[in-house]
C-alpha angles and dihedrals in degrees: 000000000000112000130193112213114198106190132130099196104098096204097046092039092054092047093050092044092051093046097053092039087055087053087060099258125131114238133203111188121206120184095189135043094238089058090047091053090052090051096051090045089058107034137038107230129203092212142002124214106202132194113204100218115055129167092251102037150319123312089216091063090050090052093048091050092051092050091046087054088055093250105156096184108140114254130200115193117220112192147142090226103104103171115125088233090058091051092049091049091051095048092045090052089059107272116149097207140002130215123187119217128275095045136161112261092218089056089051090054091051093049092049090053093047094049092047092052092050091053091047086059097246116089089175105093093204118088121180118183124159109316092340123099111186125187106198093189099053095026091232121147129191122192113196088344093306117115116243120200120214121189117241092260093046089052092051091053092046091046090054088062095041091054091049102038096167098038130107106221122202122216089251092054092052091048089051089052092048108040137054124223095267096048123109113224124204114224095243099037097111092048089052094052093046090049091053092048091051092050091052101039105024134286094259093054090095124027125213116223101199115241093002112060140256140308139184114280117266098252093048091044091054092045093051091048091053090047094055122086117244093248093054115142109190118192 
């Protein structure tokens, strides 16, 4: 998942960036709101981590503006402001979760996963389809009872399909999900990752739609659709 971190503290920002990058997510880090606005105008993010006090304005105003623009990207507020009134204001403005500094980085990882699953329409982290058992929280996969290890990058690509079970994803969309602005992308990188996932989980796990992109295999698509509640609202 591609995450936008909006945080002006260099020490905390670096720690959060490194933590979620280690979890396999791609991170763009903005230290000012004007930079954050440029980012969201260019890229579709899976999640925003938002500080409330930035050098050029209030994070709460940024959040209100995004919601007014009908941007439903999930947002977790990270702030030192611990008053109940501040939490209520953040949640009422459209935040999905709220963490008070200082916080445990492992807890942040867990909250990111929980929010992402809710937006994907399946808060249950366990997915069982055919001979595959997938734990979205721990990123563990068993195929026919045998554990299968995906690399962090392979998991991010696979997760992009799991969170959009009915969607046709172009190569450019997957690259956007996988890489930050400063990353160099080889022309065949996506094909390589998809090939590795197929070798580990089965060739029909991801379908190729010639000239258009890729989508989750039919059996897994149908299983994910059945797993989702009727009021699901994926990003």
